[in-house]
Short mmCIF file of the C-alpha atoms (twelve columns), coordinates in Angstrom:
data_MODEL
# 
_entry.id   MODEL 
# 
loop_
_atom_site.group_PDB 
_atom_site.id 
_atom_site.type_symbol 
_atom_site.label_atom_id 
_atom_site.label_alt_id 
_atom_site.label_comp_id 
_atom_site.label_asym_id 
_atom_site.label_seq_id 
_atom_site.Cartn_x 
_atom_site.Cartn_y 
_atom_site.Cartn_z 
_atom_site.pdbx_PDB_model_num 
ATOM 1   C CA . MET A 1   81.529  127.092 173.188 1 
ATOM 2   C CA . THR A 2   84.628  129.295 173.668 1 
ATOM 3   C CA . GLU A 3   85.330  131.634 170.864 1 
ATOM 4   C CA . PRO A 4   88.629  130.835 169.053 1 
ATOM 5   C CA . LYS A 5   91.414  133.232 169.584 1 
ATOM 6   C CA . ILE A 6   94.375  134.566 167.741 1 
ATOM 7   C CA . LEU A 7   97.461  135.539 169.742 1 
ATOM 8   C CA . CYS A 8   99.240  138.475 168.164 1 
ATOM 9   C CA . MET A 9   102.716 138.958 169.334 1 
ATOM 10  C CA . PHE A 10  103.158 142.769 169.237 1 
ATOM 11  C CA . SER A 11  106.312 144.810 169.466 1 
ATOM 12  C CA . GLY A 12  105.009 148.222 168.228 1 
ATOM 13  C CA . GLY A 13  107.257 147.917 165.116 1 
ATOM 14  C CA . VAL A 14  106.100 148.278 161.499 1 
ATOM 15  C CA . ASP A 15  105.812 144.588 160.763 1 
ATOM 16  C CA . SER A 16  103.755 143.687 163.912 1 
ATOM 17  C CA . THR A 17  101.690 146.675 163.535 1 
ATOM 18  C CA . GLY A 18  100.867 145.570 160.067 1 
ATOM 19  C CA . VAL A 19  99.841  142.131 161.400 1 
ATOM 20  C CA . LEU A 20  97.676  143.814 164.084 1 
ATOM 21  C CA . HIS A 21  96.010  146.160 161.434 1 
ATOM 22  C CA . GLU A 22  95.277  143.002 159.256 1 
ATOM 23  C CA . LEU A 23  93.733  141.054 162.217 1 
ATOM 24  C CA . LEU A 24  91.472  143.833 163.189 1 
ATOM 25  C CA . THR A 25  90.265  144.961 159.721 1 
ATOM 26  C CA . SER A 26  90.420  142.006 157.388 1 
ATOM 27  C CA . GLU A 27  87.222  139.792 156.887 1 
ATOM 28  C CA . LYS A 28  89.494  136.781 156.972 1 
ATOM 29  C CA . TYR A 29  89.860  137.203 160.794 1 
ATOM 30  C CA . LYS A 30  86.548  138.458 161.885 1 
ATOM 31  C CA . SER A 31  85.312  135.214 163.308 1 
ATOM 32  C CA . TYR A 32  88.339  135.202 165.865 1 
ATOM 33  C CA . SER A 33  88.758  137.385 168.991 1 
ATOM 34  C CA . LEU A 34  92.233  138.710 169.640 1 
ATOM 35  C CA . ILE A 35  94.791  138.476 172.387 1 
ATOM 36  C CA . ILE A 36  97.648  140.981 171.914 1 
ATOM 37  C CA . HIS A 37  100.806 140.328 173.778 1 
ATOM 38  C CA . HIS A 38  103.753 142.642 174.220 1 
ATOM 39  C CA . ILE A 39  107.102 141.562 175.692 1 
ATOM 40  C CA . HIS A 40  109.344 144.202 177.341 1 
ATOM 41  C CA . ILE A 41  112.598 142.957 175.942 1 
ATOM 42  C CA . TRP A 42  115.352 144.502 178.083 1 
ATOM 43  C CA . ASN A 43  118.905 143.980 176.556 1 
ATOM 44  C CA . ARG A 44  121.848 146.043 175.732 1 
ATOM 45  C CA . GLU A 45  120.010 147.672 172.781 1 
ATOM 46  C CA . ASN A 46  117.760 149.469 175.299 1 
ATOM 47  C CA . ARG A 47  114.636 149.444 173.163 1 
ATOM 48  C CA . ALA A 48  112.131 148.559 175.755 1 
ATOM 49  C CA . MET A 49  110.942 152.057 176.664 1 
ATOM 50  C CA . ALA A 50  110.729 153.232 173.109 1 
ATOM 51  C CA . GLU A 51  108.680 150.172 172.031 1 
ATOM 52  C CA . LEU A 52  106.379 150.447 174.943 1 
ATOM 53  C CA . SER A 53  105.576 153.993 174.038 1 
ATOM 54  C CA . ALA A 54  104.816 152.985 170.546 1 
ATOM 55  C CA . VAL A 55  102.559 150.096 171.697 1 
ATOM 56  C CA . LYS A 56  100.476 152.335 174.060 1 
ATOM 57  C CA . SER A 57  99.964  154.897 171.250 1 
ATOM 58  C CA . ILE A 58  99.005  152.309 168.617 1 
ATOM 59  C CA . LEU A 59  96.672  150.330 170.957 1 
ATOM 60  C CA . ASN A 60  94.975  153.606 172.062 1 
ATOM 61  C CA . TYR A 61  94.159  154.238 168.381 1 
ATOM 62  C CA . TYR A 62  92.601  150.760 167.699 1 
ATOM 63  C CA . LYS A 63  90.788  150.387 170.990 1 
ATOM 64  C CA . LYS A 64  88.438  153.121 169.890 1 
ATOM 65  C CA . GLU A 65  86.753  150.697 167.459 1 
ATOM 66  C CA . ALA A 66  88.021  147.201 168.372 1 
ATOM 67  C CA . THR A 67  87.732  144.909 171.293 1 
ATOM 68  C CA . PHE A 68  90.791  142.790 172.370 1 
ATOM 69  C CA . VAL A 69  92.652  141.473 175.379 1 
ATOM 70  C CA . PHE A 70  96.104  143.032 176.028 1 
ATOM 71  C CA . SER A 71  98.822  141.310 178.095 1 
ATOM 72  C CA . GLN A 72  102.407 141.916 178.865 1 
ATOM 73  C CA . SER A 73  105.607 140.177 180.109 1 
ATOM 74  C CA . THR A 74  109.178 141.058 180.662 1 
ATOM 75  C CA . PHE A 75  112.420 139.377 179.405 1 
ATOM 76  C CA . ASP A 76  115.552 140.841 180.788 1 
ATOM 77  C CA . THR A 77  119.087 139.925 179.676 1 
ATOM 78  C CA . ARG A 78  120.931 143.053 181.042 1 
ATOM 79  C CA . GLY A 79  122.508 140.882 183.614 1 
ATOM 80  C CA . PHE A 80  124.397 139.039 180.832 1 
ATOM 81  C CA . ALA A 81  126.847 142.114 180.685 1 
ATOM 82  C CA . VAL A 82  129.026 140.661 183.382 1 
ATOM 83  C CA . LEU A 83  129.664 137.613 181.036 1 
ATOM 84  C CA . LYS A 84  131.018 139.958 178.363 1 
ATOM 85  C CA . SER A 85  128.833 138.012 175.986 1 
ATOM 86  C CA . ASN A 86  128.788 139.080 172.305 1 
ATOM 87  C CA . ARG A 87  125.289 137.729 171.779 1 
ATOM 88  C CA . PHE A 88  121.909 137.776 173.566 1 
ATOM 89  C CA . PRO A 89  118.645 135.935 172.801 1 
ATOM 90  C CA . MET A 90  116.977 136.919 169.548 1 
ATOM 91  C CA . ASP A 91  113.655 138.523 169.562 1 
ATOM 92  C CA . MET A 92  111.971 135.809 167.528 1 
ATOM 93  C CA . ASP A 93  113.165 133.061 169.957 1 
ATOM 94  C CA . VAL A 94  111.914 135.013 172.973 1 
ATOM 95  C CA . CYS A 95  108.592 135.569 171.201 1 
ATOM 96  C CA . ALA A 96  108.272 131.904 170.307 1 
ATOM 97  C CA . PHE A 97  108.888 130.699 173.838 1 
ATOM 98  C CA . THR A 98  106.550 133.234 175.298 1 
ATOM 99  C CA . ALA A 99  103.833 132.409 172.768 1 
ATOM 100 C CA . SER A 100 104.139 128.759 173.637 1 
ATOM 101 C CA . GLN A 101 103.413 129.501 177.302 1 
ATOM 102 C CA . ILE A 102 100.340 131.589 176.555 1 
ATOM 103 C CA . CYS A 103 99.059  128.899 174.277 1 
ATOM 104 C CA . ALA A 104 99.637  126.343 176.915 1 
ATOM 105 C CA . ALA A 105 97.551  128.373 179.262 1 
ATOM 106 C CA . ARG A 106 94.982  129.238 176.857 1 
ATOM 107 C CA . PRO A 107 93.979  126.210 174.573 1 
ATOM 108 C CA . ASP A 108 91.352  128.397 172.905 1 
ATOM 109 C CA . VAL A 109 94.168  130.091 170.998 1 
ATOM 110 C CA . LYS A 110 94.132  128.532 167.493 1 
ATOM 111 C CA . TYR A 111 96.672  130.811 165.719 1 
ATOM 112 C CA . VAL A 112 99.862  132.713 166.676 1 
ATOM 113 C CA . ALA A 113 100.249 135.690 164.458 1 
ATOM 114 C CA . MET A 114 103.866 136.899 163.721 1 
ATOM 115 C CA . GLY A 115 105.306 139.733 161.662 1 
ATOM 116 C CA . ARG A 116 107.123 138.086 158.852 1 
ATOM 117 C CA . THR A 117 107.099 140.178 155.572 1 
ATOM 118 C CA . LYS A 118 107.956 139.659 151.965 1 
ATOM 119 C CA . THR A 119 110.961 141.957 152.566 1 
ATOM 120 C CA . ASP A 120 112.256 139.569 155.123 1 
ATOM 121 C CA . VAL A 121 111.785 136.533 152.934 1 
ATOM 122 C CA . GLN A 122 113.456 138.237 149.948 1 
ATOM 123 C CA . SER A 123 116.424 139.808 151.802 1 
ATOM 124 C CA . GLY A 124 116.936 137.503 154.704 1 
ATOM 125 C CA . GLY A 125 118.289 134.561 152.766 1 
ATOM 126 C CA . GLU A 126 119.090 131.206 154.161 1 
ATOM 127 C CA . ASN A 127 120.121 132.559 157.464 1 
ATOM 128 C CA . PHE A 128 116.782 134.142 158.013 1 
ATOM 129 C CA . GLN A 129 114.970 130.904 157.152 1 
ATOM 130 C CA . LYS A 130 117.144 128.953 159.589 1 
ATOM 131 C CA . ARG A 131 116.323 131.424 162.428 1 
ATOM 132 C CA . MET A 132 112.651 131.167 161.672 1 
ATOM 133 C CA . GLN A 133 112.889 127.353 161.776 1 
ATOM 134 C CA . ARG A 134 114.728 127.545 165.001 1 
ATOM 135 C CA . ALA A 135 112.056 129.800 166.503 1 
ATOM 136 C CA . GLN A 136 109.267 127.501 165.568 1 
ATOM 137 C CA . ALA A 137 111.299 124.598 166.880 1 
ATOM 138 C CA . ILE A 138 111.441 126.334 170.253 1 
ATOM 139 C CA . TYR A 139 107.699 126.900 170.081 1 
ATOM 140 C CA . LYS A 140 106.834 123.340 169.287 1 
ATOM 141 C CA . ALA A 141 109.348 121.961 171.840 1 
ATOM 142 C CA . SER A 142 107.830 124.074 174.530 1 
ATOM 143 C CA . LEU A 143 104.390 122.567 173.799 1 
ATOM 144 C CA . SER A 144 105.493 119.012 173.320 1 
ATOM 145 C CA . LEU A 145 103.910 117.804 176.620 1 
ATOM 146 C CA . GLU A 146 100.665 119.522 176.181 1 
ATOM 147 C CA . GLN A 147 97.564  117.375 175.282 1 
ATOM 148 C CA . GLN A 148 96.047  119.720 172.812 1 
ATOM 149 C CA . LYS A 149 97.152  120.383 169.311 1 
ATOM 150 C CA . PRO A 150 99.580  123.396 169.246 1 
ATOM 151 C CA . ALA A 151 98.265  126.664 167.862 1 
ATOM 152 C CA . GLU A 152 99.496  127.181 164.304 1 
ATOM 153 C CA . TYR A 153 101.867 130.003 163.401 1 
ATOM 154 C CA . ILE A 154 100.459 132.406 160.743 1 
ATOM 155 C CA . PHE A 155 102.104 135.363 158.994 1 
ATOM 156 C CA . PRO A 156 99.228  137.842 157.905 1 
ATOM 157 C CA . VAL A 157 101.533 140.281 156.160 1 
ATOM 158 C CA . VAL A 158 103.989 137.948 154.504 1 
ATOM 159 C CA . ASP A 159 102.741 138.953 151.052 1 
ATOM 160 C CA . TYR A 160 103.565 142.614 151.748 1 
ATOM 161 C CA . THR A 161 106.972 144.341 151.791 1 
ATOM 162 C CA . LYS A 162 107.734 146.597 154.691 1 
ATOM 163 C CA . LYS A 163 107.077 149.644 152.503 1 
ATOM 164 C CA . GLU A 164 103.652 148.389 151.368 1 
ATOM 165 C CA . ILE A 165 102.726 147.799 155.104 1 
ATOM 166 C CA . TRP A 166 103.965 151.409 155.914 1 
ATOM 167 C CA . ASP A 167 101.767 152.670 153.088 1 
ATOM 168 C CA . PHE A 168 98.483  150.968 154.217 1 
ATOM 169 C CA . LEU A 169 98.743  151.892 157.853 1 
ATOM 170 C CA . PRO A 170 96.636  154.737 158.999 1 
ATOM 171 C CA . THR A 171 98.797  157.869 159.324 1 
ATOM 172 C CA . GLU A 172 98.461  158.121 163.152 1 
ATOM 173 C CA . VAL A 173 99.349  154.527 163.605 1 
ATOM 174 C CA . ARG A 174 102.298 154.797 161.117 1 
ATOM 175 C CA . ASN A 175 103.714 157.763 162.961 1 
ATOM 176 C CA . ALA A 176 103.483 155.837 166.351 1 
ATOM 177 C CA . THR A 177 105.543 152.825 165.254 1 
ATOM 178 C CA . TRP A 178 109.009 152.249 166.439 1 
ATOM 179 C CA . TRP A 179 111.810 150.631 164.389 1 
ATOM 180 C CA . CYS A 180 115.308 151.729 165.632 1 
ATOM 181 C CA . ARG A 181 117.370 149.010 167.287 1 
ATOM 182 C CA . ARG A 182 119.505 151.481 169.304 1 
ATOM 183 C CA . PRO A 183 117.324 154.483 170.324 1 
ATOM 184 C CA . ILE A 184 118.794 157.681 171.598 1 
ATOM 185 C CA . TYR A 185 116.937 159.007 174.736 1 
ATOM 186 C CA . GLU A 186 116.662 162.741 175.407 1 
ATOM 187 C CA . GLU A 187 114.511 164.119 178.200 1 
ATOM 188 C CA . ASN A 188 112.385 160.936 178.575 1 
ATOM 189 C CA . SER A 189 111.702 160.711 174.816 1 
ATOM 190 C CA . ALA A 190 113.360 158.481 172.266 1 
ATOM 191 C CA . LYS A 191 114.581 159.261 168.715 1 
ATOM 192 C CA . PRO A 192 115.997 156.817 166.146 1 
ATOM 193 C CA . CYS A 193 119.758 156.565 165.955 1 
ATOM 194 C CA . GLY A 194 119.698 156.704 162.163 1 
ATOM 195 C CA . LYS A 195 122.588 154.215 161.817 1 
ATOM 196 C CA . CYS A 196 121.229 150.771 162.658 1 
ATOM 197 C CA . ILE A 197 120.020 148.345 159.966 1 
ATOM 198 C CA . THR A 198 116.426 149.204 160.476 1 
ATOM 199 C CA . CYS A 199 116.989 152.902 160.420 1 
ATOM 200 C CA . LYS A 200 118.775 152.707 157.230 1 
ATOM 201 C CA . GLU A 201 115.992 150.523 155.786 1 
ATOM 202 C CA . MET A 202 113.281 153.016 156.916 1 
ATOM 203 C CA . LYS A 203 115.259 155.965 155.191 1 
ATOM 204 C CA . THR A 204 114.462 154.396 151.835 1 
ATOM 205 C CA . PHE A 205 110.816 155.266 152.390 1 
ATOM 206 C CA . GLU A 206 110.272 158.719 150.865 1 
ATOM 207 C CA . ASP A 207 107.876 160.044 153.469 1 
ATOM 208 C CA . VAL A 208 109.784 158.915 156.625 1 
# 
């Protein structure tokens, strides 16, 4: 019998790293094997390289003591620039569609783990809830023709604030995470812009 899997959609940010840590260390998930998937999301925010660096560092830490399958894909909307569009696909929509395709190919995936936090729920309001509902609708619609029951979305860190996740992560992992929406690149390395919404949020953490 195939061992049931959890698919962890992993960006290298604080939230998804908290999810990964929970999946690898909590007794609740020990009966499942893990597939970790990272999407290289190329858009005008230009975060892909900074996130990839974080992903590599974090996974190098966990693979010393844990076994998992790691896969990657690319979603590129830089070509939208000629359209002079004010918007581009939201990360959670891209993750939802990608997760659906992995689950269609791997029916042994029972759960899809996403990084929603208590901070998101408390501060996001009605708009956040609507975006979450849309993402899950995309996921379900993409699997509507499959014979098997769709894997269920789970949110392993939904009872934690972002600050609480930051505090429970191992120091080496915490220092490797990436959160800035508009990184500044200097000599092949990235630094946070200090001005975007996530940079401002992270500044509230005393030890950042």
